C-alpha positions in Angstrom: 0.0 0.0 0.0 2.8 2.3 0.9 4.5 1.9 -2.6 1.0 2.7 -4.2 0.9 6.0 -2.3 4.5 6.7 -3.1 3.8 6.2 -6.9 0.7 8.4 -6.6 2.9 11.2 -5.0 5.6 11.0 -7.6 3.0 10.9 -10.5 1.7 14.2 -9.2 5.0 15.8 -8.3 5.0 18.2 -11.2 1.9 19.7 -9.8 3.9 21.0 -6.8 5.5 23.7 -9.0 2.2 25.6 -9.0 1.3 25.2 -5.3 1.5 28.9 -5.2 -2.2 28.8 -5.2 -2.3 28.1 -1.5 -2.4 31.4 0.3 -0.3 31.7 3.4 -2.0 35.0 4.4 -5.4 33.4 4.1 -4.2 30.3 6.1 -2.9 32.7 8.9 -6.0 34.8 8.9 -8.2 31.7 9.1 -6.3 30.4 12.2 -6.6 33.8 13.9 -10.4 34.5 13.5 -11.9 32.2 16.1 -9.2 33.0 18.7 -9.8 36.7 18.5 -13.6 36.4 18.6 -13.9 35.1 22.2 -13.0 36.1 25.7 -10.3 33.4 26.3 -10.1 33.9 30.0 -13.8 33.3 30.3 -13.7 30.1 28.1 -10.7 28.6 30.1 -12.5 29.3 33.4 -15.8 27.7 32.2 -13.8 24.7 31.0 -12.3 24.2 34.5 -8.8 24.6 33.2 -6.0 26.3 35.1 -4.1 29.2 33.5 -1.2 27.8 31.4 2.2 26.8 32.6 5.0 27.1 30.1 7.6 24.4 29.6 10.6 23.8 27.3 10.2 20.3 25.8 13.7 20.4 24.5 16.6 21.1 27.1 18.4 24.4 26.2 16.2 24.4 23.1 15.0 26.9 20.5 12.6 29.7 21.8 9.8 28.0 19.8 10.4 24.6 21.3 8.0 25.2 24.2 4.4 24.1 25.2 1.6 25.3 27.5 0.0 23.1 29.9 -3.6 23.6 31.0 -4.5 21.4 33.8 -8.2 20.3 34.4 -8.9 21.0 38.0 -12.7 20.6 38.2 -12.5 17.4 40.2 -10.2 15.5 42.5 -6.8 15.0 40.9 -6.4 11.8 38.7 -4.3 11.0 35.7 -6.3 12.3 32.9 -6.5 12.1 29.1 -5.0 15.0 27.5 -5.5 16.9 24.2 -2.4 18.1 22.4 -3.2 21.2 20.2 -1.1 22.0 17.2 -1.8 25.5 15.9 -2.1 26.5 12.2 -0.5 29.3 10.2 0.7 27.9 7.0 3.8 26.4 8.7 5.4 30.0 8.7 3.3 31.8 11.5 1.0 31.1 14.4 1.4 30.5 18.2 0.6 28.1 20.9 -1.8 30.6 22.6 -4.0 30.7 19.4 -6.2 27.9 20.6 -9.7 27.7 19.0 -12.3 28.0 21.8 -13.7 24.7 20.6 -10.8 22.9 22.0 -11.3 24.4 25.5 -14.9 23.4 25.3 -14.0 19.7 24.4 -11.4 19.7 27.2 -13.9 21.0 29.8 -16.7 18.7 28.7 -14.5 15.5 28.6 -12.6 16.5 31.8 -9.3 16.5 29.8 -6.0 18.3 30.4 -5.1 20.5 27.4 -1.6 21.0 26.0 -0.7 23.5 23.3 2.7 23.3 21.5 4.9 25.6 19.5 7.3 24.4 16.8 10.0 25.9 14.8 8.6 27.5 11.6 9.4 26.8 8.0 10.9 30.3 7.4 13.3 29.7 10.4 16.7 28.6 8.9 17.2 26.3 11.8 14.1 24.1 10.8 14.2 22.8 7.2 11.8 19.9 6.8 11.5 17.5 8.6 12.6 19.5 11.6 9.0 20.8 12.2 7.8 17.2 12.7 10.9 16.4 14.8 9.7 19.2 17.1 6.1 17.9 17.3 7.3 14.3 18.0 9.8 15.7 20.6 6.9 17.3 22.4 4.9 14.2 22.4 7.7 12.2 23.9 8.4 15.0 26.5 4.7 14.8 27.6 4.9 11.1 28.1 8.2 11.2 29.9 6.8 13.9 32.3 3.4 12.5 32.6 3.6 11.7 36.4 4.7 15.3 37.1 1.8 16.7 35.0 -0.9 14.3 36.1 -1.3 12.9 32.6 -2.2 9.5 31.5 0.6 8.9 28.9 -1.5 6.1 27.2 -4.4 8.5 26.5 -3.1 11.3 24.4 -5.4 12.8 21.6 -3.8 15.0 18.9 -5.8 17.9 17.6 -4.8 20.2 14.8 -6.3 22.8 12.5 -5.0 23.7 8.9 -1.3 23.4 8.9 -1.5 22.0 12.5 -3.8 19.3 11.1 -1.3 18.3 8.6 1.4 18.0 11.4 -1.1 16.1 13.7 -1.7 13.6 10.8 2.0 13.4 10.1 2.8 12.6 13.8 0.0 10.1 14.2 0.2 8.2 10.9 4.2 8.3 10.8 4.7 7.3 14.4 6.8 4.3 13.3 8.7 6.1 10.6 12.3 6.5 11.4 12.8 9.5 9.0 10.3 11.6 11.1 11.5 10.6 14.6 14.2 13.0 15.4 16.6 12.4 18.4 15.2 14.5 21.2 13.7 13.0 24.3 14.4 9.4 23.6 12.8 6.7 25.9 9.2 7.1 24.8 7.0 6.5 21.9 4.9 9.0 19.9 1.9 6.7 19.7 -1.5 8.4 20.4 -5.0 7.0 21.0 -6.9 9.4 18.6 -6.5 12.3 16.2 -8.9 15.2 15.6 -8.2 16.9 12.2 -9.7 20.2 11.0 -9.5 21.2 7.4 -5.8 20.2 6.9 -3.7 19.2 3.8 -3.1 15.6 3.5 -2.5 14.7 -0.1 0.2 16.9 -1.7 -0.1 15.5 -5.2 -3.8 16.4 -5.6 -3.7 19.7 -3.8 -3.4 22.0 -6.8 -5.8 20.1 -8.9 -8.5 20.5 -6.3 -7.7 24.2 -5.7 -7.9 24.9 -9.5 -11.2 23.0 -9.7 -12.7 25.2 -7.0 -11.6 28.3 -8.8 -12.9 27.1 -12.2 -16.2 26.3 -10.8 -16.6 29.8 -9.5 -16.9 28.7 -5.9 -13.6 30.4 -4.9 -11.7 33.4 -6.2 -8.1 33.0 -7.3 -6.0 33.8 -4.3 -2.8 35.9 -4.2 0.2 33.9 -5.2 2.3 32.5 -2.3 3.8 29.1 -1.6 4.0 28.1 2.1 4.2 24.3 1.0 7.2 25.0 -1.1 8.7 27.0 1.7 8.0 24.1 4.0 9.9 21.9 1.6 12.8 24.4 1.3 12.6 24.6 -2.5 15.0 27.2 -3.9 13.6 30.3 -5.6 14.7 31.1 -9.2 15.7 34.6 -10.6 12.1 35.0 -12.1 10.7 34.8 -8.6 9.0 31.4 -9.2 9.7 28.1 -7.7 11.6 25.5 -9.7 10.5 22.0 -8.9 13.8 20.7 -10.0 15.2 22.3 -6.8 13.0 20.2 -4.6 14.2 16.9 -3.0 11.6 14.3 -4.1 12.4 12.2 -1.0 11.6 15.2 1.2 8.4 15.8 -0.7 7.2 12.2 0.0 8.2 12.6 3.8 5.7 15.6 4.0 2.7 13.7 2.7 0.5 12.2 5.4 -1.2 9.8 3.1 2.2 8.2 2.4 2.1 6.8 6.0 -1.5 5.6 6.4 -1.9 2.0 7.4 -4.1 -0.3 9.4 -2.3 0.3 12.6 -3.2 4.0 12.8 -5.4 5.4 15.6 -9.0 6.4 15.1 -9.4 9.7 13.2 -12.1 12.4 13.4 -12.0 14.6 10.3 -14.0 17.8 9.7 -13.9 20.0 6.7 -16.2 22.5 5.1 -17.1 22.0 1.4 -16.6 25.8 0.8 -13.1 26.0 2.1 -11.3 28.2 -0.3 -8.0 27.8 1.5 -7.5 24.1 1.8 -9.8 22.1 -0.5 -12.4 19.9 1.0 -11.2 17.1 -1.3 -8.0 16.7 0.9 -10.1 15.5 3.8 -12.2 13.3 1.5 -9.0 11.6 0.1 -7.9 10.9 3.6 -11.2 9.5 4.7 -11.2 7.3 1.6 -7.7 5.9 2.4 -8.6 5.3 6.1 -11.7 3.4 4.9 -9.5 1.3 2.5 -7.1 0.2 5.2 -9.8 -0.3 7.9 -9.0 2.5 10.3 -12.1 3.8 12.3 -12.8 7.3 11.3 -15.6 9.8 11.2 -15.7 12.3 8.4 -17.8 15.5 9.0 -18.5 17.3 5.7 -20.3 20.6 6.1 -21.9 21.9 2.9 -21.4 25.6 3.8 -18.4 25.2 6.0 -15.4 27.4 5.5 -11.8 27.5 6.9 -12.7 27.8 10.6 -14.1 25.5 13.2 -16.9 28.0 14.0 -18.4 27.5 10.5 -18.7 23.7 10.8 -21.3 23.4 13.5 -19.7 20.7 15.4 -21.0 19.8 18.8 -18.4 19.3 21.6 -20.4 16.4 23.0 -20.0 14.6 19.6 -16.2 15.0 19.7 -16.0 13.9 23.2 -18.1 10.8 22.4 -15.6 10.0 19.6 -12.6 10.5 22.0 -14.2 8.3 24.8 -14.8 5.6 22.3 -11.2 5.7 21.1 -10.0 5.4 24.7 -11.8 2.2 25.4 -9.5 -0.8 25.5 -10.3 -4.5 25.4 -11.0 -4.5 29.2 -13.3 -1.6 29.2 -16.8 -1.0 28.2 -18.0 2.3 26.7 -19.7 3.1 30.0 -16.5 2.6 31.9 -15.0 5.4 29.7 -18.1 7.7 30.5 -19.3 7.1 27.0 -22.0 9.4 25.5 -24.1 8.9 22.4 -22.2 8.4 19.1 -21.2 11.3 17.0 -23.8 12.5 14.4 -22.8 13.5 10.9 -23.6 17.0 9.6 
């Protein structure tokens, strides 16, 4: 299966030369909107989360190699499941404090801790791909290694990402056994997680431009300004005419940045949500991921919202449905759904 995906990526590699259709400014704006529209302090308080405590997850690390820990303190202390939020921002912007209010609501309802991580950005010379995913995996291992101190159940971690953060969450979850994505920081723990929540991310690089062009030709989306965060992520060189030359891209590196290249039957359950009117990352990206997960037999829920755009607030997702998905994902062979405080199964939009 992996060779089939690899061939599909290589077949579409020439399309990467025009990935300038993906607008980094739009991606950054989309990740900002919901964060700025709520009183964050009120949302945190209503979710029974403490104010964040900041930690370096790499000893003597880069300024971006930090995370914020929000502890659930609504009930007597136990080791709790924990959401790990990965922010968006086109891989070149964003911050761990830019958490969508929906994540706080899910944490509060599920009685989960919440962690938000920063990572080095693609426009930082110290972080050529795959250094970004090294950072994400280093953070996951640090969380597991420090789980006793934090009051976290290391076997019940849930990755959550939006936009570029969803891409990184998918990479970490599907590529947990891939040596080329591992990095060498914080050895002694795995990067396995129990579930993944993905909101409108790019997952299939070879089809991305085709889908974007189709949305423009149909009249659903306007042609965006030309920018190329994906090619910046892949560290492709710029030519004298200010366009990107695909010949400068490392094809092996391109493959290592494609989440679909790592999907297999051992992957954790996946919750996918995407608006069909998303003009920043095409809806077909999530559809392709859903289809691949179905093919290999990985449990997944695909929420497709007809008028949804590139923000969680437009998707109409109920926190209780997401909590139900997580609780079902945390059930092991010795537990029943009721033991995991199950609630009704998620409903599709």
